[in-house]
Kinemage of the C-alpha trace (Angstrom):
@kinemage 1
@onewidth
@group {chain A} dominant
@subgroup {mainchain}
@vectorlist {calphas} color= white
{ca unk a 1} P -36.756 7.912 0.766
{ca unk a 2} L -34.939 9.840 -2.125
{ca unk a 3} L -33.870 12.297 0.394
{ca unk a 4} L -32.648 10.282 3.123
{ca unk a 5} L -30.663 8.209 0.224
{ca unk a 6} L -29.138 11.568 -1.162
{ca unk a 7} L -27.927 12.690 2.269
{ca unk a 8} L -26.395 9.042 2.629
{ca unk a 9} L -24.855 9.916 -0.507
{ca unk a 10} L -23.574 13.266 0.711
{ca unk a 11} L -22.516 12.238 4.581
{ca unk a 12} L -20.198 9.425 2.933
{ca unk a 13} L -18.571 11.532 0.267
{ca unk a 14} L -17.810 14.280 2.928
{ca unk a 15} L -16.199 12.178 5.052
{ca unk a 16} L -13.829 10.385 2.701
{ca unk a 17} L -13.182 12.755 0.445
{ca unk a 18} L -13.479 16.330 1.840
{ca unk a 19} L -14.966 17.383 -1.406
{ca unk a 20} L -14.655 21.502 -1.771
{ca unk a 21} L -18.065 21.029 -3.868
{ca unk a 22} L -20.931 18.177 -3.592
{ca unk a 23} L -24.082 18.577 -5.824
{ca unk a 24} L -25.650 14.936 -5.148
{ca unk a 25} L -29.152 15.021 -7.722
{ca unk a 26} L -31.243 11.810 -7.282
{ca unk a 27} L -32.661 10.739 -11.082
{ca unk a 28} L -34.451 8.161 -10.307
{ca unk a 29} L -37.387 9.506 -11.806
{ca unk a 30} L -36.016 9.688 -14.961
{ca unk a 31} L -35.705 5.756 -14.754
{ca unk a 32} L -39.447 4.566 -13.802
{ca unk a 33} L -40.536 1.322 -14.531
{ca unk a 34} L -36.198 0.592 -14.881
{ca unk a 35} L -37.070 -3.493 -13.290
{ca unk a 36} L -33.686 -4.602 -12.433
{ca unk a 37} L -32.993 -1.253 -9.927
{ca unk a 38} L -35.319 -2.641 -7.326
{ca unk a 39} L -35.690 -0.204 -5.724
{ca unk a 40} L -32.692 1.487 -5.747
{ca unk a 41} L -31.879 4.555 -6.917
{ca unk a 42} L -30.764 6.519 -9.988
{ca unk a 43} L -27.885 9.487 -8.504
{ca unk a 44} L -25.608 11.974 -10.410
{ca unk a 45} L -23.053 13.241 -8.161
{ca unk a 46} L -20.818 16.365 -9.151
{ca unk a 47} L -17.922 16.531 -7.014
{ca unk a 48} L -15.090 18.398 -6.485
{ca unk a 49} L -12.212 17.211 -4.188
{ca unk a 50} L -8.154 18.143 -3.733
{ca unk a 51} L -7.768 14.323 -3.806
{ca unk a 52} L -8.381 13.918 -7.324
{ca unk a 53} L -5.351 15.619 -8.310
{ca unk a 54} L -3.027 13.676 -10.397
{ca unk a 55} L -5.366 10.366 -10.614
{ca unk a 56} L -7.268 9.187 -14.081
{ca unk a 57} L -10.967 9.240 -14.469
{ca unk a 58} L -11.244 5.606 -13.402
{ca unk a 59} L -9.192 5.978 -10.468
{ca unk a 60} L -11.751 9.570 -9.384
{ca unk a 61} L -14.469 7.072 -10.197
{ca unk a 62} L -13.487 4.316 -8.093
{ca unk a 63} L -12.834 7.224 -5.261
{ca unk a 64} L -16.388 7.763 -5.021
{ca unk a 65} L -17.587 4.322 -5.757
{ca unk a 66} L -15.891 2.963 -2.388
{ca unk a 67} L -17.168 5.705 -0.415
{ca unk a 68} L -20.453 4.955 -1.250
{ca unk a 69} L -19.507 1.196 -1.612
{ca unk a 70} L -22.260 -0.368 1.063
{ca unk a 71} L -25.210 1.300 -0.212
{ca unk a 72} L -24.803 -0.263 -3.571
{ca unk a 73} L -27.184 -2.167 -4.588
{ca unk a 74} L -29.298 -1.935 -1.486
{ca unk a 75} L -29.971 2.067 -1.920
{ca unk a 76} L -28.019 3.002 -5.538
{ca unk a 77} L -28.619 1.356 -8.394
{ca unk a 78} L -26.457 3.643 -10.719
{ca unk a 79} L -24.404 6.769 -10.224
{ca unk a 80} L -23.209 8.972 -13.310
{ca unk a 81} L -20.062 11.043 -11.485
{ca unk a 82} L -18.414 14.117 -12.794
{ca unk a 83} L -15.303 14.408 -10.667
{ca unk a 84} L -12.907 17.246 -11.406
{ca unk a 85} L -10.066 18.654 -9.034
{ca unk a 86} L -10.585 22.551 -8.000
{ca unk a 87} L -8.104 23.919 -10.621
{ca unk a 88} L -10.067 21.865 -13.604
{ca unk a 89} L -12.806 24.846 -12.866
{ca unk a 90} L -10.839 27.726 -13.459
């Protein structure tokens, strides 16, 4: 199921934010026994996209969350987000 969740997250982010780089990491194993997760997973999203230009950190995170909001809380319990523009990588 975790590979399917990673793919669902990846597809939504690709479609809505058109990133130039995207890495979705399943960190659920680090939170084993986290009762409040209810079977949903913990993920790290590393994303680079032009749409983040001129946006604050909170605005960038809101863009990511809005792309996957239908997966929360059933599939996603927690996201760690690293959102950058292509120029911030240089």
